[in-house]
N, C-alpha and C positions, 0 to 999 in steps of 0.2 A: 266898090269895096272887096277885097280879095276874101275868097272862101276858106274856112278854115279847115285843114284836114284833119280827117278821124285816124289817121295812121300813125304808128307809133314812130316811124321813122328808121326802124331796123330792117335788114336786108332779108330777104328770104334765103335759105341755104338750099342747094341743089343736091338730090340725093344722088349716089352712086347705085344705080340701078341694079347691076350686077351683085352688089353688096345686099341690097335689100332684098334679093330674090333667095340667095344662097343661106341668109342667116335670120334667126327669128330671136325676140326676147321671151323669157318665161316670165311668169308672174311676180317672181321675186328679183327680176330683173337682170337675171344671167342671160348673156349670148349662148345659143345653142346651133350646133351646124349639123348637117347630115355627112355621113361619112361617104368617101370616094370609092370608085371601082365597083360599083353595083349596076353598071348598065350592062356590060357584054364581057365576054370570055369568063364565064363562071361556071361552065358546064360539069367541070372535074372539081369545083370548090364543094368542100364538105357542108352540109345543111347548117351545122353548127356555126361556121363562118359566115354563111350567107345570112343568117338569122341576126347577126350583129349588124350588119349594113342597114337594118331598117330602122335601128334606134339612133335616136340623136345624142351627139355628144357635145359636152360643154365646152367652150374655149377657155381652155385654163392660163396661158400665157396672159399675162396682165396689159403687156405692149400691145399684143394683137387685138384685144377687146377694146382698147383705147383707140386703135386706128379703125375699126370698125365702127364705133361709136361717131367718129368724125366723118367718115364716109356715108354714114346713114344716120344721120341727126334725128330723124323722126322713126326711127326704128321701132320703138316701144310706145309712141305717143298715140298712135291713131289706130284702132282695129281696121281689118279688111272690109268687115260686114257691120258698120254700126247700127245701132238700134235705131228705127224712126219712130 
């Protein structure tokens, strides 16, 4: 007699890893990103401008947010270090 499968039959979706590393989801569900240009060539940049690089910026274009959610479908579902 064949064994019954406990799986639902749905496929697992693959996460685009580069997208998962670049974007985070806030508690309210908004997608945020870091600003580019903070790695090098900042010697003559004003401190005020360099301070802006540390803050996260929200992805405002809805088409981009939709693409990010499609590339990383489990972005907001799981925490990096879940409680045990």
